[in-house]
C-alpha positions, -999 to 999 in steps of 0.1 A, spaced: -82 497 -409 -102 493 -372 -127 509 -367 -106 536 -352 -93 543 -387 -124 542 -406 -141 561 -386 -114 589 -396 -113 577 -432 -148 583 -432 -151 625 -419 -122 629 -442 -144 620 -466 -171 638 -454 -152 675 -452 -126 667 -488 -161 660 -512 -182 690 -486 -198 709 -513 -207 745 -509 -239 745 -507 -235 717 -482 -251 677 -485 -285 661 -490 -282 630 -463 -305 608 -469 -321 593 -435 -338 567 -432 -337 558 -390 -318 527 -397 -287 518 -383 -256 523 -412 -280 561 -423 -279 566 -378 -240 561 -383 -235 582 -414 -260 614 -392 -235 611 -366 -204 612 -386 -214 640 -401 -223 663 -367 -184 650 -364 -174 659 -397 -183 698 -388 -199 696 -424 -225 720 -438 -259 691 -444 -294 689 -445 -310 649 -435 -342 643 -456 -368 615 -447 -384 598 -476 -415 588 -468 -430 559 -489 -462 551 -468 -448 523 -466 -427 528 -435 -428 509 -403 -442 525 -378 -418 516 -349 -393 536 -371 -416 570 -382 -419 576 -344 -382 565 -335 -374 594 -360 -398 620 -347 -383 608 -309 -345 612 -313 -342 628 -348 -367 657 -348 -342 682 -376 -347 654 -395 -373 671 -426 -392 646 -438 -398 644 -480 -437 635 -489 -446 618 -522 -466 628 -543 -483 595 -546 -490 566 -519 -475 535 -528 -514 517 -530 -521 547 -556 -492 541 -575 -505 505 -575 -537 508 -585 -521 532 -610 -490 506 -627 -497 473 -605 -483 460 -584 -438 466 -585 -413 435 -592 -375 431 -583 -368 438 -623 -400 473 -627 -391 487 -591 -405 518 -598 -418 522 -567 -383 532 -556 -381 553 -585 -412 576 -574 -408 575 -540 -372 579 -531 -356 583 -566 -367 611 -571 -348 637 -545 -320 651 -542 -316 669 -579 -287 685 -583 -272 679 -551 -243 655 -538 -260 627 -517 -251 615 -491 -262 576 -477 -250 548 -459 -246 522 -484 -215 496 -480 -201 471 -501 -206 442 -476 -242 444 -478 -240 426 -516 -224 415 -541 -237 446 -566 -228 475 -542 -196 460 -537 -189 467 -575 -202 505 -567 -172 533 -562 -175 557 -533 -184 586 -549 -202 577 -578 -228 602 -603 -266 584 -605 -268 566 -637 -307 587 -640 -301 621 -628 -265 633 -643 -267 670 -620 -270 643 -587 -235 625 -568 -236 600 -549 -209 598 -515 -208 567 -503 -189 574 -468 -192 543 -449 -187 523 -477 -158 496 -463 -178 496 -431 -189 462 -417 -222 452 -403 -203 443 -374 -180 486 -375 -214 495 -377 -226 481 -344 -198 487 -327 -199 522 -334 -233 526 -323 -226 508 -293 -195 530 -283 -215 565 -292 -242 551 -273 -268 560 -302 -309 552 -296 -316 530 -331 -352 518 -332 -364 486 -314 -372 471 -346 -333 454 -342 -345 441 -313 -367 419 -334 -364 392 -362 -346 419 -381 -319 427 -390 -328 458 -415 -352 486 -421 -371 487 -452 -408 494 -469 -432 468 -454 -438 439 -478 -404 454 -503 -404 428 -532 -365 431 -529 -367 414 -493 -391 379 -507 -388 363 -477 -394 394 -452 -421 404 -475 -444 377 -461 -437 385 -423 -448 422 -422 -480 411 -444 -486 390 -411 -469 413 -389 -487 444 -403 -524 438 -409 -534 473 -417 -509 468 -448 -520 436 -460 -554 448 -463 -546 480 -479 -524 463 -509 -552 436 -513 -576 474 -519 -550 483 -538 -546 455 -558 -579 449 -566 -589 488 -577 -561 479 -609 -575 446 -615 -609 467 -621 -591 492 -646 -582 462 -659 -537 469 -651 -530 436 -640 -550 408 -655 -523 387 -655 -515 385 -619 -543 354 -611 -534 339 -639 -512 314 -621 -505 306 -586 -472 314 -591 -476 353 -601 -486 358 -565 -450 354 -557 -436 382 -578 -441 406 -558 -443 418 -532 -451 377 -520 -427 352 -517 -421 314 -512 -452 293 -498 -473 305 -529 -501 287 -529 -503 291 -493 -507 329 -497 -522 330 -520 -554 321 -510 -542 335 -474 -547 365 -495 -582 360 -511 -563 353 -545 -578 334 -565 -568 308 -594 -584 314 -630 
């Protein structure tokens, strides 16, 4: 399908699956959610757009949403990421409790529209356009641009003259939490780009270690790499103030 056909297909998907109460539209301020929100407007369906605050959101993105999408509802977490670290330690790729507490708790009993695309990863390519949340059976997802490519997304944004965060004009091609363990290469860059967040991470980790939660963290230098830190393990461990036992 060409882009025009994909646009029409996405609009039909939204219209045909519209729940009586309207959609819960997950809006991150990123390129994919910008497209989803505009398609929802074009389709005429009922929806409410929500931004899930994680306390690790890039400041530029927060300013962007406030300026261009004032109608979006901000959902604040019950606990900040740094409070979570103090309580549970750092998350790792295999145990991302942060996502569960900060993001996945929203949308209970609703149909959540998001910007998930098959082209993003092999794992996501195995998902379906419409699916039930495997953890919360009362919640379902609708991936209305599932078959779009990244080129489609940018072409649509350009053709519709939609604003997008300046962060994309730099070295980043995605928006997400600062120092996310699922984007390990980006994590180290984030900590250099946002020193206040880096210091907050260090403070939270030290408190967790004082409580005996992260005794394993500095047993080996390699543990520093688990998350949110990444390559160049020895250099980073010294840089962030962690010492070998």
